[in-house]
All heavy atoms as atom14 arrays in JSON, in Angstrom:
{
  "sequence": "MNLKMWIPIVAIVSVAVMVIWGFVANSWQYCWLSVFVGGIVMAILSIVNANMKKK",
  "atom14_mask": [
    [1, 1, 1, 1, 1, 1, 1, 1, 0, 0, 0, 0, 0, 0],
    [1, 1, 1, 1, 1, 1, 1, 1, 0, 0, 0, 0, 0, 0],
    [1, 1, 1, 1, 1, 1, 1, 1, 0, 0, 0, 0, 0, 0],
    [1, 1, 1, 1, 1, 1, 1, 1, 1, 0, 0, 0, 0, 0],
    [1, 1, 1, 1, 1, 1, 1, 1, 0, 0, 0, 0, 0, 0],
    [1, 1, 1, 1, 1, 1, 1, 1, 1, 1, 1, 1, 1, 1],
    [1, 1, 1, 1, 1, 1, 1, 1, 0, 0, 0, 0, 0, 0],
    [1, 1, 1, 1, 1, 1, 1, 0, 0, 0, 0, 0, 0, 0],
    [1, 1, 1, 1, 1, 1, 1, 1, 0, 0, 0, 0, 0, 0],
    [1, 1, 1, 1, 1, 1, 1, 0, 0, 0, 0, 0, 0, 0],
    [1, 1, 1, 1, 1, 0, 0, 0, 0, 0, 0, 0, 0, 0],
    [1, 1, 1, 1, 1, 1, 1, 1, 0, 0, 0, 0, 0, 0],
    [1, 1, 1, 1, 1, 1, 1, 0, 0, 0, 0, 0, 0, 0],
    [1, 1, 1, 1, 1, 1, 0, 0, 0, 0, 0, 0, 0, 0],
    [1, 1, 1, 1, 1, 1, 1, 0, 0, 0, 0, 0, 0, 0],
    [1, 1, 1, 1, 1, 0, 0, 0, 0, 0, 0, 0, 0, 0],
    [1, 1, 1, 1, 1, 1, 1, 0, 0, 0, 0, 0, 0, 0],
    [1, 1, 1, 1, 1, 1, 1, 1, 0, 0, 0, 0, 0, 0],
    [1, 1, 1, 1, 1, 1, 1, 0, 0, 0, 0, 0, 0, 0],
    [1, 1, 1, 1, 1, 1, 1, 1, 0, 0, 0, 0, 0, 0],
    [1, 1, 1, 1, 1, 1, 1, 1, 1, 1, 1, 1, 1, 1],
    [1, 1, 1, 1, 0, 0, 0, 0, 0, 0, 0, 0, 0, 0],
    [1, 1, 1, 1, 1, 1, 1, 1, 1, 1, 1, 0, 0, 0],
    [1, 1, 1, 1, 1, 1, 1, 0, 0, 0, 0, 0, 0, 0],
    [1, 1, 1, 1, 1, 0, 0, 0, 0, 0, 0, 0, 0, 0],
    [1, 1, 1, 1, 1, 1, 1, 1, 0, 0, 0, 0, 0, 0],
    [1, 1, 1, 1, 1, 1, 0, 0, 0, 0, 0, 0, 0, 0],
    [1, 1, 1, 1, 1, 1, 1, 1, 1, 1, 1, 1, 1, 1],
    [1, 1, 1, 1, 1, 1, 1, 1, 1, 0, 0, 0, 0, 0],
    [1, 1, 1, 1, 1, 1, 1, 1, 1, 1, 1, 1, 0, 0],
    [1, 1, 1, 1, 1, 1, 0, 0, 0, 0, 0, 0, 0, 0],
    [1, 1, 1, 1, 1, 1, 1, 1, 1, 1, 1, 1, 1, 1],
    [1, 1, 1, 1, 1, 1, 1, 1, 0, 0, 0, 0, 0, 0],
    [1, 1, 1, 1, 1, 1, 0, 0, 0, 0, 0, 0, 0, 0],
    [1, 1, 1, 1, 1, 1, 1, 0, 0, 0, 0, 0, 0, 0],
    [1, 1, 1, 1, 1, 1, 1, 1, 1, 1, 1, 0, 0, 0],
    [1, 1, 1, 1, 1, 1, 1, 0, 0, 0, 0, 0, 0, 0],
    [1, 1, 1, 1, 0, 0, 0, 0, 0, 0, 0, 0, 0, 0],
    [1, 1, 1, 1, 0, 0, 0, 0, 0, 0, 0, 0, 0, 0],
    [1, 1, 1, 1, 1, 1, 1, 1, 0, 0, 0, 0, 0, 0],
    [1, 1, 1, 1, 1, 1, 1, 0, 0, 0, 0, 0, 0, 0],
    [1, 1, 1, 1, 1, 1, 1, 1, 0, 0, 0, 0, 0, 0],
    [1, 1, 1, 1, 1, 0, 0, 0, 0, 0, 0, 0, 0, 0],
    [1, 1, 1, 1, 1, 1, 1, 1, 0, 0, 0, 0, 0, 0],
    [1, 1, 1, 1, 1, 1, 1, 1, 0, 0, 0, 0, 0, 0],
    [1, 1, 1, 1, 1, 1, 0, 0, 0, 0, 0, 0, 0, 0],
    [1, 1, 1, 1, 1, 1, 1, 1, 0, 0, 0, 0, 0, 0],
    [1, 1, 1, 1, 1, 1, 1, 0, 0, 0, 0, 0, 0, 0],
    [1, 1, 1, 1, 1, 1, 1, 1, 0, 0, 0, 0, 0, 0],
    [1, 1, 1, 1, 1, 0, 0, 0, 0, 0, 0, 0, 0, 0],
    [1, 1, 1, 1, 1, 1, 1, 1, 0, 0, 0, 0, 0, 0],
    [1, 1, 1, 1, 1, 1, 1, 1, 0, 0, 0, 0, 0, 0],
    [1, 1, 1, 1, 1, 1, 1, 1, 1, 0, 0, 0, 0, 0],
    [1, 1, 1, 1, 1, 1, 1, 1, 1, 0, 0, 0, 0, 0],
    [1, 1, 1, 1, 1, 1, 1, 1, 1, 0, 0, 0, 0, 0]
  ],
  "atom14_positions": [
    [[0.84, -1.18, 0.0], [0.02, 0.01, 0.0], [0.9, 1.24, 0.0], [1.82, 1.36, 0.79], [-0.89, -0.01, 1.23], [-1.76, 1.2, 1.31], [-3.18, 1.06, 2.37], [-2.48, 0.96, 3.98], [0.0, 0.0, 0.0], [0.0, 0.0, 0.0], [0.0, 0.0, 0.0], [0.0, 0.0, 0.0], [0.0, 0.0, 0.0], [0.0, 0.0, 0.0]],
    [[0.59, 2.18, -0.86], [1.37, 3.41, -0.99], [0.74, 4.51, -0.14], [-0.29, 5.08, -0.51], [1.47, 3.83, -2.44], [2.41, 4.98, -2.65], [3.09, 5.37, -1.73], [2.47, 5.47, -3.86], [0.0, 0.0, 0.0], [0.0, 0.0, 0.0], [0.0, 0.0, 0.0], [0.0, 0.0, 0.0], [0.0, 0.0, 0.0], [0.0, 0.0, 0.0]],
    [[1.33, 4.78, 0.99], [0.79, 5.78, 1.91], [1.1, 7.19, 1.43], [0.52, 8.16, 1.91], [1.33, 5.56, 3.3], [0.9, 4.27, 3.97], [1.61, 4.15, 5.31], [-0.55, 4.17, 4.15], [0.0, 0.0, 0.0], [0.0, 0.0, 0.0], [0.0, 0.0, 0.0], [0.0, 0.0, 0.0], [0.0, 0.0, 0.0], [0.0, 0.0, 0.0]],
    [[2.02, 7.34, 0.47], [2.43, 8.65, 0.0], [1.29, 9.38, -0.67], [1.22, 10.61, -0.66], [3.61, 8.5, -0.96], [4.4, 9.75, -1.13], [5.69, 9.48, -1.86], [6.58, 10.67, -1.78], [7.87, 10.44, -2.38], [0.0, 0.0, 0.0], [0.0, 0.0, 0.0], [0.0, 0.0, 0.0], [0.0, 0.0, 0.0], [0.0, 0.0, 0.0]],
    [[0.32, 8.65, -1.25], [-0.79, 9.3, -1.93], [-1.77, 9.92, -0.93], [-2.55, 10.79, -1.31], [-1.53, 8.29, -2.78], [-2.22, 7.19, -2.0], [-3.09, 6.07, -3.08], [-4.7, 6.12, -2.33], [0.0, 0.0, 0.0], [0.0, 0.0, 0.0], [0.0, 0.0, 0.0], [0.0, 0.0, 0.0], [0.0, 0.0, 0.0], [0.0, 0.0, 0.0]],
    [[-1.69, 9.56, 0.33], [-2.57, 10.13, 1.34], [-2.09, 11.49, 1.86], [-2.84, 12.23, 2.46], [-2.72, 9.17, 2.51], [-3.58, 8.0, 2.15], [-3.16, 6.77, 1.73], [-5.01, 7.97, 2.12], [-4.24, 5.97, 1.49], [-5.4, 6.68, 1.7], [-6.0, 8.9, 2.42], [-6.71, 6.33, 1.6], [-7.3, 8.52, 2.31], [-7.67, 7.25, 1.9]],
    [[-0.83, 11.8, 1.66], [-0.27, 13.07, 2.21], [-0.99, 14.29, 1.65], [-1.38, 15.17, 2.41], [1.25, 13.1, 1.99], [1.89, 12.02, 2.88], [1.8, 14.47, 2.32], [3.39, 11.87, 2.7], [0.0, 0.0, 0.0], [0.0, 0.0, 0.0], [0.0, 0.0, 0.0], [0.0, 0.0, 0.0], [0.0, 0.0, 0.0], [0.0, 0.0, 0.0]],
    [[-1.19, 14.43, 0.31], [-1.9, 15.62, -0.18], [-3.38, 15.65, 0.29], [-3.93, 16.73, 0.54], [-1.84, 15.53, -1.69], [-0.94, 14.41, -2.0], [-0.68, 13.63, -0.76], [0.0, 0.0, 0.0], [0.0, 0.0, 0.0], [0.0, 0.0, 0.0], [0.0, 0.0, 0.0], [0.0, 0.0, 0.0], [0.0, 0.0, 0.0], [0.0, 0.0, 0.0]],
    [[-3.97, 14.45, 0.45], [-5.34, 14.41, 0.93], [-5.43, 14.93, 2.36], [-6.32, 15.73, 2.68], [-5.9, 13.0, 0.78], [-5.97, 12.59, -0.7], [-7.27, 12.86, 1.47], [-6.25, 11.13, -0.93], [0.0, 0.0, 0.0], [0.0, 0.0, 0.0], [0.0, 0.0, 0.0], [0.0, 0.0, 0.0], [0.0, 0.0, 0.0], [0.0, 0.0, 0.0]],
    [[-4.51, 14.51, 3.19], [-4.49, 14.98, 4.58], [-4.26, 16.47, 4.66], [-4.9, 17.19, 5.44], [-3.39, 14.21, 5.4], [-3.2, 14.83, 6.76], [-3.76, 12.75, 5.55], [0.0, 0.0, 0.0], [0.0, 0.0, 0.0], [0.0, 0.0, 0.0], [0.0, 0.0, 0.0], [0.0, 0.0, 0.0], [0.0, 0.0, 0.0], [0.0, 0.0, 0.0]],
    [[-3.37, 16.98, 3.78], [-3.11, 18.43, 3.76], [-4.37, 19.23, 3.37], [-4.69, 20.2, 4.01], [-1.96, 18.73, 2.8], [0.0, 0.0, 0.0], [0.0, 0.0, 0.0], [0.0, 0.0, 0.0], [0.0, 0.0, 0.0], [0.0, 0.0, 0.0], [0.0, 0.0, 0.0], [0.0, 0.0, 0.0], [0.0, 0.0, 0.0], [0.0, 0.0, 0.0]],
    [[-5.05, 18.76, 2.34], [-6.24, 19.47, 1.88], [-7.35, 19.42, 2.91], [-8.0, 20.42, 3.23], [-6.73, 18.89, 0.53], [-5.71, 19.21, -0.54], [-8.11, 19.4, 0.17], [-5.94, 18.46, -1.88], [0.0, 0.0, 0.0], [0.0, 0.0, 0.0], [0.0, 0.0, 0.0], [0.0, 0.0, 0.0], [0.0, 0.0, 0.0], [0.0, 0.0, 0.0]],
    [[-7.54, 18.25, 3.55], [-8.58, 18.1, 4.55], [-8.27, 18.96, 5.78], [-9.18, 19.62, 6.33], [-8.74, 16.62, 4.93], [-9.61, 16.46, 6.19], [-9.36, 15.84, 3.77], [0.0, 0.0, 0.0], [0.0, 0.0, 0.0], [0.0, 0.0, 0.0], [0.0, 0.0, 0.0], [0.0, 0.0, 0.0], [0.0, 0.0, 0.0], [0.0, 0.0, 0.0]],
    [[-7.03, 19.0, 6.2], [-6.68, 19.77, 7.38], [-6.9, 21.29, 7.15], [-7.37, 21.99, 8.04], [-5.27, 19.48, 7.84], [-4.34, 19.93, 6.9], [0.0, 0.0, 0.0], [0.0, 0.0, 0.0], [0.0, 0.0, 0.0], [0.0, 0.0, 0.0], [0.0, 0.0, 0.0], [0.0, 0.0, 0.0], [0.0, 0.0, 0.0], [0.0, 0.0, 0.0]],
    [[-6.57, 21.76, 5.98], [-6.8, 23.17, 5.65], [-8.3, 23.46, 5.54], [-8.78, 24.49, 6.04], [-6.05, 23.58, 4.38], [-6.47, 24.97, 3.93], [-4.55, 23.54, 4.62], [0.0, 0.0, 0.0], [0.0, 0.0, 0.0], [0.0, 0.0, 0.0], [0.0, 0.0, 0.0], [0.0, 0.0, 0.0], [0.0, 0.0, 0.0], [0.0, 0.0, 0.0]],
    [[-9.04, 22.52, 4.96], [-10.51, 22.68, 4.87], [-11.14, 22.73, 6.25], [-12.0, 23.58, 6.54], [-11.12, 21.59, 4.04], [0.0, 0.0, 0.0], [0.0, 0.0, 0.0], [0.0, 0.0, 0.0], [0.0, 0.0, 0.0], [0.0, 0.0, 0.0], [0.0, 0.0, 0.0], [0.0, 0.0, 0.0], [0.0, 0.0, 0.0], [0.0, 0.0, 0.0]],
    [[-10.67, 21.87, 7.14], [-11.2, 21.88, 8.52], [-10.85, 23.2, 9.19], [-11.68, 23.77, 9.93], [-10.63, 20.67, 9.32], [-10.9, 20.81, 10.8], [-11.23, 19.38, 8.77], [0.0, 0.0, 0.0], [0.0, 0.0, 0.0], [0.0, 0.0, 0.0], [0.0, 0.0, 0.0], [0.0, 0.0, 0.0], [0.0, 0.0, 0.0], [0.0, 0.0, 0.0]],
    [[-9.64, 23.69, 8.94], [-9.23, 24.97, 9.55], [-10.16, 26.11, 9.1], [-10.64, 26.89, 9.9], [-7.81, 25.32, 9.17], [-7.34, 26.63, 9.76], [-5.76, 27.27, 9.11], [-6.26, 27.8, 7.49], [0.0, 0.0, 0.0], [0.0, 0.0, 0.0], [0.0, 0.0, 0.0], [0.0, 0.0, 0.0], [0.0, 0.0, 0.0], [0.0, 0.0, 0.0]],
    [[-10.43, 26.17, 7.81], [-11.29, 27.25, 7.28], [-12.72, 27.11, 7.79], [-13.34, 28.1, 8.24], [-11.23, 27.25, 5.74], [-12.26, 28.2, 5.17], [-9.84, 27.63, 5.27], [0.0, 0.0, 0.0], [0.0, 0.0, 0.0], [0.0, 0.0, 0.0], [0.0, 0.0, 0.0], [0.0, 0.0, 0.0], [0.0, 0.0, 0.0], [0.0, 0.0, 0.0]],
    [[-13.26, 25.89, 7.77], [-14.62, 25.68, 8.28], [-14.7, 26.01, 9.76], [-15.62, 26.66, 10.22], [-15.06, 24.26, 7.98], [-15.24, 24.06, 6.47], [-16.33, 23.89, 8.72], [-15.4, 22.64, 6.02], [0.0, 0.0, 0.0], [0.0, 0.0, 0.0], [0.0, 0.0, 0.0], [0.0, 0.0, 0.0], [0.0, 0.0, 0.0], [0.0, 0.0, 0.0]],
    [[-13.71, 25.54, 10.5], [-13.69, 25.79, 11.95], [-13.6, 27.29, 12.21], [-14.28, 27.83, 13.09], [-12.49, 25.08, 12.53], [-12.31, 25.13, 14.03], [-13.07, 25.79, 14.93], [-11.32, 24.44, 14.8], [-12.62, 25.59, 16.2], [-11.52, 24.74, 16.12], [-10.26, 23.62, 14.45], [-10.72, 24.26, 17.15], [-9.46, 23.14, 15.47], [-9.7, 23.44, 16.78]],
    [[-12.81, 27.98, 11.46], [-12.66, 29.42, 11.63], [-13.95, 30.21, 11.35], [-14.33, 31.1, 12.11], [0.0, 0.0, 0.0], [0.0, 0.0, 0.0], [0.0, 0.0, 0.0], [0.0, 0.0, 0.0], [0.0, 0.0, 0.0], [0.0, 0.0, 0.0], [0.0, 0.0, 0.0], [0.0, 0.0, 0.0], [0.0, 0.0, 0.0], [0.0, 0.0, 0.0]],
    [[-14.6, 29.81, 10.25], [-15.83, 30.55, 9.87], [-17.03, 30.14, 10.69], [-17.79, 31.0, 11.17], [-16.12, 30.36, 8.36], [-15.32, 31.26, 7.49], [-14.41, 30.7, 6.59], [-15.4, 32.63, 7.54], [-13.64, 31.5, 5.74], [-14.65, 33.43, 6.73], [-13.75, 32.88, 5.84], [0.0, 0.0, 0.0], [0.0, 0.0, 0.0], [0.0, 0.0, 0.0]],
    [[-17.27, 28.86, 10.82], [-18.48, 28.38, 11.52], [-18.4, 28.67, 13.03], [-19.35, 29.17, 13.59], [-18.7, 26.9, 11.23], [-19.84, 26.35, 12.07], [-18.98, 26.64, 9.75], [0.0, 0.0, 0.0], [0.0, 0.0, 0.0], [0.0, 0.0, 0.0], [0.0, 0.0, 0.0], [0.0, 0.0, 0.0], [0.0, 0.0, 0.0], [0.0, 0.0, 0.0]],
    [[-17.28, 28.3, 13.64], [-17.19, 28.5, 15.09], [-16.67, 29.89, 15.44], [-16.6, 30.22, 16.61], [-16.24, 27.43, 15.66], [0.0, 0.0, 0.0], [0.0, 0.0, 0.0], [0.0, 0.0, 0.0], [0.0, 0.0, 0.0], [0.0, 0.0, 0.0], [0.0, 0.0, 0.0], [0.0, 0.0, 0.0], [0.0, 0.0, 0.0], [0.0, 0.0, 0.0]],
    [[-16.23, 30.65, 14.43], [-15.66, 31.96, 14.64], [-14.51, 31.91, 15.66], [-14.46, 32.68, 16.6], [-16.73, 32.99, 15.03], [-16.23, 34.4, 14.84], [-15.26, 34.63, 14.11], [-16.86, 35.35, 15.49], [0.0, 0.0, 0.0], [0.0, 0.0, 0.0], [0.0, 0.0, 0.0], [0.0, 0.0, 0.0], [0.0, 0.0, 0.0], [0.0, 0.0, 0.0]],
    [[-13.69, 30.9, 15.46], [-12.59, 30.64, 16.4], [-11.27, 30.59, 15.64], [-10.64, 29.53, 15.53], [-12.84, 29.36, 17.15], [-11.77, 29.08, 18.02], [0.0, 0.0, 0.0], [0.0, 0.0, 0.0], [0.0, 0.0, 0.0], [0.0, 0.0, 0.0], [0.0, 0.0, 0.0], [0.0, 0.0, 0.0], [0.0, 0.0, 0.0], [0.0, 0.0, 0.0]],
    [[-10.84, 31.73, 15.12], [-9.6, 31.77, 14.35], [-8.4, 31.59, 15.26], [-7.3, 31.29, 14.8], [-9.5, 33.07, 13.59], [-10.54, 33.14, 12.52], [-11.7, 33.86, 12.55], [-10.51, 32.46, 11.24], [-12.41, 33.66, 11.39], [-11.7, 32.83, 10.58], [-9.62, 31.59, 10.63], [-12.01, 32.34, 9.32], [-9.94, 31.13, 9.37], [-11.09, 31.49, 8.71]],
    [[-8.6, 31.77, 16.55], [-7.5, 31.67, 17.5], [-7.01, 30.23, 17.59], [-5.78, 30.02, 17.83], [-7.96, 32.16, 18.88], [-6.86, 32.2, 19.9], [-7.37, 32.75, 21.21], [-8.55, 33.08, 21.35], [-6.5, 32.88, 22.16], [0.0, 0.0, 0.0], [0.0, 0.0, 0.0], [0.0, 0.0, 0.0], [0.0, 0.0, 0.0], [0.0, 0.0, 0.0]],
    [[-7.87, 29.23, 17.46], [-7.5, 27.87, 17.67], [-7.63, 26.98, 16.41], [-7.26, 25.8, 16.44], [-8.34, 27.24, 18.78], [-8.13, 27.91, 20.1], [-9.15, 28.71, 20.64], [-6.95, 27.81, 20.77], [-8.95, 29.33, 21.86], [-6.76, 28.44, 21.98], [-7.77, 29.2, 22.54], [-7.56, 29.81, 23.72], [0.0, 0.0, 0.0], [0.0, 0.0, 0.0]],
    [[-8.1, 27.52, 15.31], [-8.31, 26.69, 14.14], [-7.0, 26.18, 13.5], [-6.99, 25.19, 12.8], [-9.16, 27.42, 13.12], [-8.34, 28.85, 12.38], [0.0, 0.0, 0.0], [0.0, 0.0, 0.0], [0.0, 0.0, 0.0], [0.0, 0.0, 0.0], [0.0, 0.0, 0.0], [0.0, 0.0, 0.0], [0.0, 0.0, 0.0], [0.0, 0.0, 0.0]],
    [[-5.89, 26.82, 13.81], [-4.63, 26.38, 13.26], [-4.25, 25.0, 13.8], [-3.39, 24.32, 13.22], [-3.52, 27.38, 13.63], [-3.31, 27.52, 15.11], [-3.94, 28.41, 15.94], [-2.44, 26.77, 15.93], [-3.54, 28.23, 17.23], [-2.61, 27.22, 17.27], [-1.57, 25.73, 15.71], [-1.91, 26.69, 18.32], [-0.85, 25.17, 16.77], [-1.02, 25.65, 18.08]],
    [[-4.87, 24.58, 14.88], [-4.58, 23.25, 15.43], [-4.88, 22.12, 14.44], [-4.23, 21.09, 14.46], [-5.38, 23.01, 16.73], [-4.91, 23.85, 17.91], [-5.87, 23.75, 19.07], [-3.51, 23.49, 18.34], [0.0, 0.0, 0.0], [0.0, 0.0, 0.0], [0.0, 0.0, 0.0], [0.0, 0.0, 0.0], [0.0, 0.0, 0.0], [0.0, 0.0, 0.0]],
    [[-5.88, 22.33, 13.59], [-6.2, 21.31, 12.6], [-5.06, 21.11, 11.63], [-4.71, 19.98, 11.24], [-7.49, 21.64, 11.86], [-7.34, 22.8, 11.11], [0.0, 0.0, 0.0], [0.0, 0.0, 0.0], [0.0, 0.0, 0.0], [0.0, 0.0, 0.0], [0.0, 0.0, 0.0], [0.0, 0.0, 0.0], [0.0, 0.0, 0.0], [0.0, 0.0, 0.0]],
    [[-4.4, 22.19, 11.22], [-3.25, 22.08, 10.32], [-2.06, 21.48, 11.06], [-1.3, 20.68, 10.48], [-2.91, 23.47, 9.73], [-1.67, 23.39, 8.88], [-4.07, 24.0, 8.91], [0.0, 0.0, 0.0], [0.0, 0.0, 0.0], [0.0, 0.0, 0.0], [0.0, 0.0, 0.0], [0.0, 0.0, 0.0], [0.0, 0.0, 0.0], [0.0, 0.0, 0.0]],
    [[-1.9, 21.8, 12.32], [-0.82, 21.21, 13.13], [-1.01, 19.69, 13.21], [-0.04, 18.93, 13.01], [-0.86, 21.84, 14.51], [0.21, 21.34, 15.45], [1.52, 21.76, 15.26], [-0.11, 20.51, 16.47], [2.51, 21.3, 16.1], [0.9, 20.05, 17.33], [2.2, 20.44, 17.14], [0.0, 0.0, 0.0], [0.0, 0.0, 0.0], [0.0, 0.0, 0.0]],
    [[-2.24, 19.23, 13.5], [-2.51, 17.8, 13.59], [-2.31, 17.17, 12.21], [-1.77, 16.07, 12.1], [-3.94, 17.55, 14.12], [-4.33, 16.1, 13.98], [-4.03, 18.0, 15.56], [0.0, 0.0, 0.0], [0.0, 0.0, 0.0], [0.0, 0.0, 0.0], [0.0, 0.0, 0.0], [0.0, 0.0, 0.0], [0.0, 0.0, 0.0], [0.0, 0.0, 0.0]],
    [[-2.74, 17.87, 11.14], [-2.53, 17.34, 9.79], [-1.05, 17.15, 9.5], [-0.65, 16.18, 8.85], [0.0, 0.0, 0.0], [0.0, 0.0, 0.0], [0.0, 0.0, 0.0], [0.0, 0.0, 0.0], [0.0, 0.0, 0.0], [0.0, 0.0, 0.0], [0.0, 0.0, 0.0], [0.0, 0.0, 0.0], [0.0, 0.0, 0.0], [0.0, 0.0, 0.0]],
    [[-0.21, 18.07, 9.93], [1.23, 17.96, 9.75], [1.78, 16.77, 10.48], [2.66, 16.07, 9.99], [0.0, 0.0, 0.0], [0.0, 0.0, 0.0], [0.0, 0.0, 0.0], [0.0, 0.0, 0.0], [0.0, 0.0, 0.0], [0.0, 0.0, 0.0], [0.0, 0.0, 0.0], [0.0, 0.0, 0.0], [0.0, 0.0, 0.0], [0.0, 0.0, 0.0]],
    [[1.3, 16.54, 11.68], [1.76, 15.36, 12.43], [1.37, 14.08, 11.74], [2.17, 13.14, 11.62], [1.2, 15.43, 13.88], [1.83, 16.59, 14.65], [1.41, 14.11, 14.61], [1.19, 16.86, 15.98], [0.0, 0.0, 0.0], [0.0, 0.0, 0.0], [0.0, 0.0, 0.0], [0.0, 0.0, 0.0], [0.0, 0.0, 0.0], [0.0, 0.0, 0.0]],
    [[0.15, 14.03, 11.25], [-0.32, 12.84, 10.53], [0.51, 12.63, 9.26], [0.89, 11.48, 8.95], [-1.82, 12.96, 10.18], [-2.27, 11.84, 9.26], [-2.67, 12.92, 11.45], [0.0, 0.0, 0.0], [0.0, 0.0, 0.0], [0.0, 0.0, 0.0], [0.0, 0.0, 0.0], [0.0, 0.0, 0.0], [0.0, 0.0, 0.0], [0.0, 0.0, 0.0]],
    [[0.85, 13.69, 8.54], [1.65, 13.55, 7.33], [3.05, 13.04, 7.67], [3.59, 12.23, 6.94], [1.72, 14.87, 6.59], [0.43, 15.25, 5.91], [0.52, 16.72, 4.87], [0.74, 17.99, 6.07], [0.0, 0.0, 0.0], [0.0, 0.0, 0.0], [0.0, 0.0, 0.0], [0.0, 0.0, 0.0], [0.0, 0.0, 0.0], [0.0, 0.0, 0.0]],
    [[3.6, 13.49, 8.76], [4.93, 13.01, 9.17], [4.89, 11.54, 9.54], [5.78, 10.77, 9.16], [5.42, 13.82, 10.37], [0.0, 0.0, 0.0], [0.0, 0.0, 0.0], [0.0, 0.0, 0.0], [0.0, 0.0, 0.0], [0.0, 0.0, 0.0], [0.0, 0.0, 0.0], [0.0, 0.0, 0.0], [0.0, 0.0, 0.0], [0.0, 0.0, 0.0]],
    [[3.83, 11.13, 10.24], [3.69, 9.71, 10.6], [3.55, 8.88, 9.33], [4.16, 7.8, 9.2], [2.49, 9.52, 11.55], [2.8, 10.15, 12.92], [2.13, 8.05, 11.68], [1.62, 10.23, 13.84], [0.0, 0.0, 0.0], [0.0, 0.0, 0.0], [0.0, 0.0, 0.0], [0.0, 0.0, 0.0], [0.0, 0.0, 0.0], [0.0, 0.0, 0.0]],
    [[2.72, 9.33, 8.37], [2.58, 8.6, 7.13], [3.89, 8.48, 6.37], [4.18, 7.42, 5.81], [1.52, 9.27, 6.24], [0.07, 9.13, 6.67], [-0.82, 10.01, 5.78], [-0.37, 7.7, 6.66], [0.0, 0.0, 0.0], [0.0, 0.0, 0.0], [0.0, 0.0, 0.0], [0.0, 0.0, 0.0], [0.0, 0.0, 0.0], [0.0, 0.0, 0.0]],
    [[4.68, 9.54, 6.39], [5.99, 9.5, 5.7], [6.94, 8.48, 6.34], [7.62, 7.73, 5.69], [6.63, 10.88, 5.7], [5.87, 11.79, 4.95], [0.0, 0.0, 0.0], [0.0, 0.0, 0.0], [0.0, 0.0, 0.0], [0.0, 0.0, 0.0], [0.0, 0.0, 0.0], [0.0, 0.0, 0.0], [0.0, 0.0, 0.0], [0.0, 0.0, 0.0]],
    [[6.94, 8.5, 7.68], [7.8, 7.53, 8.4], [7.39, 6.13, 8.18], [8.23, 5.25, 7.91], [7.84, 7.88, 9.9], [8.51, 9.25, 10.11], [8.52, 6.82, 10.72], [8.37, 9.81, 11.52], [0.0, 0.0, 0.0], [0.0, 0.0, 0.0], [0.0, 0.0, 0.0], [0.0, 0.0, 0.0], [0.0, 0.0, 0.0], [0.0, 0.0, 0.0]],
    [[6.11, 5.87, 8.23], [5.6, 4.52, 8.02], [5.88, 4.07, 6.59], [6.29, 2.94, 6.33], [4.09, 4.43, 8.38], [3.49, 3.1, 7.93], [3.89, 4.64, 9.87], [0.0, 0.0, 0.0], [0.0, 0.0, 0.0], [0.0, 0.0, 0.0], [0.0, 0.0, 0.0], [0.0, 0.0, 0.0], [0.0, 0.0, 0.0], [0.0, 0.0, 0.0]],
    [[5.68, 4.97, 5.65], [5.91, 4.65, 4.25], [7.4, 4.32, 4.02], [7.72, 3.4, 3.29], [5.45, 5.77, 3.34], [5.41, 5.39, 1.89], [5.05, 4.26, 1.55], [5.78, 6.35, 1.03], [0.0, 0.0, 0.0], [0.0, 0.0, 0.0], [0.0, 0.0, 0.0], [0.0, 0.0, 0.0], [0.0, 0.0, 0.0], [0.0, 0.0, 0.0]],
    [[8.28, 5.06, 4.64], [9.72, 4.81, 4.48], [10.1, 3.48, 5.09], [10.94, 2.74, 4.51], [10.53, 5.93, 5.13], [0.0, 0.0, 0.0], [0.0, 0.0, 0.0], [0.0, 0.0, 0.0], [0.0, 0.0, 0.0], [0.0, 0.0, 0.0], [0.0, 0.0, 0.0], [0.0, 0.0, 0.0], [0.0, 0.0, 0.0], [0.0, 0.0, 0.0]],
    [[9.51, 3.13, 6.24], [9.78, 1.85, 6.85], [9.24, 0.7, 6.04], [9.84, -0.38, 5.99], [9.24, 1.8, 8.27], [10.04, 2.62, 9.22], [11.23, 2.9, 8.98], [9.41, 3.05, 10.33], [0.0, 0.0, 0.0], [0.0, 0.0, 0.0], [0.0, 0.0, 0.0], [0.0, 0.0, 0.0], [0.0, 0.0, 0.0], [0.0, 0.0, 0.0]],
    [[8.12, 0.89, 5.37], [7.53, -0.16, 4.54], [8.4, -0.4, 3.29], [8.45, -1.54, 2.83], [6.09, 0.2, 4.15], [5.11, 0.1, 5.28], [3.46, 0.67, 4.87], [2.99, -0.49, 3.61], [0.0, 0.0, 0.0], [0.0, 0.0, 0.0], [0.0, 0.0, 0.0], [0.0, 0.0, 0.0], [0.0, 0.0, 0.0], [0.0, 0.0, 0.0]],
    [[9.04, 0.64, 2.77], [9.88, 0.48, 1.6], [11.15, -0.32, 1.94], [11.71, -0.95, 1.06], [10.25, 1.84, 1.02], [9.14, 2.48, 0.24], [9.61, 3.76, -0.38], [8.51, 4.41, -1.14], [8.96, 5.66, -1.79], [0.0, 0.0, 0.0], [0.0, 0.0, 0.0], [0.0, 0.0, 0.0], [0.0, 0.0, 0.0], [0.0, 0.0, 0.0]],
    [[11.63, -0.18, 3.17], [12.87, -0.88, 3.56], [12.69, -2.39, 3.64], [13.63, -3.14, 3.48], [13.35, -0.38, 4.93], [13.91, 1.03, 4.87], [14.41, 1.43, 6.25], [14.94, 2.82, 6.22], [15.37, 3.28, 7.51], [0.0, 0.0, 0.0], [0.0, 0.0, 0.0], [0.0, 0.0, 0.0], [0.0, 0.0, 0.0], [0.0, 0.0, 0.0]],
    [[11.47, -2.84, 3.86], [11.18, -4.26, 4.0], [11.19, -4.99, 2.68], [10.94, -4.56, 1.66], [9.89, -4.5, 4.72], [9.93, -4.08, 6.16], [8.64, -4.38, 6.83], [8.71, -3.88, 8.3], [7.49, -4.17, 9.0], [0.0, 0.0, 0.0], [0.0, 0.0, 0.0], [0.0, 0.0, 0.0], [0.0, 0.0, 0.0], [0.0, 0.0, 0.0]]
  ]
}
């Protein structure tokens, strides 16, 4: 399974969640957390993908 294809999807979804969270909840102070979590998920996917290629 190629996890690398999920990285752009996670990026797009995290930014979409940030914008929706900012507008709907009117909470621009904390909406950046969705992008932060998306970045962590992308890093995990990259590490797992690199480990899968080594096997």
